[in-house]
C-alpha positions in Angstrom: -4.4 1.7 23.5 -4.0 -2.1 24.0 -4.9 -4.3 21.4 -8.2 -6.3 21.6 -7.5 -8.4 18.4 -5.6 -12.0 18.6 -1.8 -11.0 18.1 0.1 -12.5 15.7 3.9 -12.6 15.2 6.4 -13.6 12.2 6.3 -17.6 12.9 2.4 -17.2 12.5 2.6 -15.9 9.0 3.2 -18.1 5.9 4.9 -17.0 2.5 2.1 -16.5 0.0 -0.7 -15.8 2.5 -3.3 -13.3 1.4 -3.3 -11.3 4.9 -5.3 -7.7 4.3 -7.3 -6.2 1.4 -9.0 -2.9 1.3 -10.8 -0.8 -1.3 -10.9 3.3 -1.4 -11.4 5.8 -4.4 -9.1 8.7 -4.5 -10.4 12.3 -5.9 -8.9 15.5 -6.8 -9.3 16.9 -3.3 -7.3 14.1 -2.0 -4.8 14.7 -4.9 -4.6 18.3 -4.0 -3.9 17.6 -0.3 -1.2 15.6 -1.2 0.6 18.2 -3.2 0.4 20.6 -0.7 1.5 18.4 2.1 4.5 17.7 -0.4 5.1 20.6 -2.5 4.8 18.7 -5.8 2.7 21.3 -7.9 3.1 19.4 -11.2 -0.3 20.0 -13.1 -0.2 16.0 -14.0 -1.6 15.8 -10.8 -4.4 18.3 -10.5 -5.2 20.0 -13.9 -7.3 17.7 -15.9 -7.2 19.9 -19.5 -3.3 19.4 -18.7 -3.8 15.7 -18.0 -5.8 15.3 -21.2 -3.5 16.9 -23.3 -1.0 14.4 -22.2 -3.2 11.5 -22.9 -4.6 10.6 -19.6 -8.4 10.2 -18.5 -7.7 13.0 -15.9 -5.4 13.7 -13.3 -2.6 11.2 -12.4 -2.0 10.2 -8.6 1.5 10.9 -7.3 3.6 7.8 -7.0 4.2 8.7 -3.7 0.7 9.2 -2.7 0.1 5.5 -3.8 3.0 4.1 -1.6 1.3 6.2 1.2 -1.8 4.4 1.0 -0.3 1.0 1.2 0.6 1.7 4.9 -0.1 -1.9 6.4 -1.0 0.4 9.4 -4.4 1.2 7.4 -5.2 -2.2 7.4 -7.1 -4.8 10.0 -3.7 -6.8 10.1 -1.9 -4.2 11.7 -3.8 -4.3 14.8 -2.7 -8.0 15.0 0.6 -7.1 14.9 1.1 -4.7 17.4 3.0 -7.0 19.9 5.5 -8.0 17.5 6.3 -4.8 15.4 9.8 -3.5 16.1 10.4 -1.3 12.7 9.5 -0.7 9.3 12.7 -1.6 7.6 12.3 -0.6 3.8 10.0 -0.2 1.0 9.8 -0.2 -3.0 7.5 0.2 -5.9 7.0 -0.6 -9.4 4.5 1.4 -10.9 3.0 -0.3 -14.0 -0.1 2.2 -14.9 -1.6 5.3 -14.0 -4.0 6.0 -11.5 -6.6 8.9 -12.5 -8.4 10.8 -9.9 -11.9 9.0 -9.5 -10.6 5.3 -9.7 -11.7 2.9 -7.6 -8.7 0.9 -6.0 -8.5 -2.3 -4.4 -5.1 -3.0 -2.4 -4.4 -6.8 -1.7 -1.3 -7.4 1.1 0.2 -10.9 0.7 3.3 -12.2 2.5 5.9 -12.0 -0.1 8.9 -13.4 1.9 10.0 -14.1 5.7 13.9 -14.1 6.3 15.3 -14.8 9.8 17.3 -12.3 10.9 18.2 -14.0 14.6 16.7 -16.3 17.0 14.3 -13.8 17.9 13.5 -11.6 14.9 12.9 -11.8 11.0 12.6 -9.4 8.0 8.8 -10.2 6.9 8.0 -8.4 3.7 4.3 -8.0 2.3 3.7 -7.0 -1.4 0.8 -4.9 -2.1 -0.9 -5.2 -5.1 -2.7 -1.7 -6.0 -5.5 -2.6 -8.5 -7.9 -0.4 -10.4 -11.6 -1.5 -10.3 -13.4 1.1 -12.1 -14.4 3.0 -13.6 -12.2 1.3 -17.0 -14.0 -2.0 -17.1 -11.5 -3.4 -20.0 -8.8 -3.3 -17.2 -10.6 -3.8 -14.3 -8.6 -5.5 -11.7 -5.1 -5.0 -13.7 -2.3 -3.8 -11.3 -1.4 -0.2 -11.2 1.3 -0.7 -9.1 3.0 -3.0 -6.7 4.7 -2.2 -3.2 6.9 -4.0 -1.3 6.9 -3.2 2.5 9.4 -4.5 4.9 9.3 -4.8 8.5 11.5 -6.4 11.3 8.9 -8.7 13.5 9.7 -10.6 16.7 9.5 -14.4 15.7 7.1 -14.9 18.6 5.0 -13.3 21.2 6.6 -12.4 24.3 10.0 -12.2 23.2 
């Protein structure tokens, strides 16, 4: 389906620019769906008693689930990059503290780097900070993880 949004290319982006934000809440049903999909059935991810016995408020999100929800395709920016997107080339993550079932999350996307690859393309990295907003008011807004997503983008539209 053709995009109706104003299209961007690598040269339209600036390092440090905040380019997208989304919020969501993960619950135990989603943890179970992810567990079923991946085959990771460790009880820390679905058993509240087990998780509390290990010192957590409840079941802990899979690290790969957090990586998955950071997908650039889930943001409004993605539609604006349709015409310049060539490929996703890498990802990395640092997990700083647990995300617990029921936590409200905010994902903020910033342009981390733009590295020219050749005359027509650049590698563009976006840092995604996943912050817990609730229900932990004493740590509200503190990052639970930082994810880096790297893409090969066209420098200009029409190239």
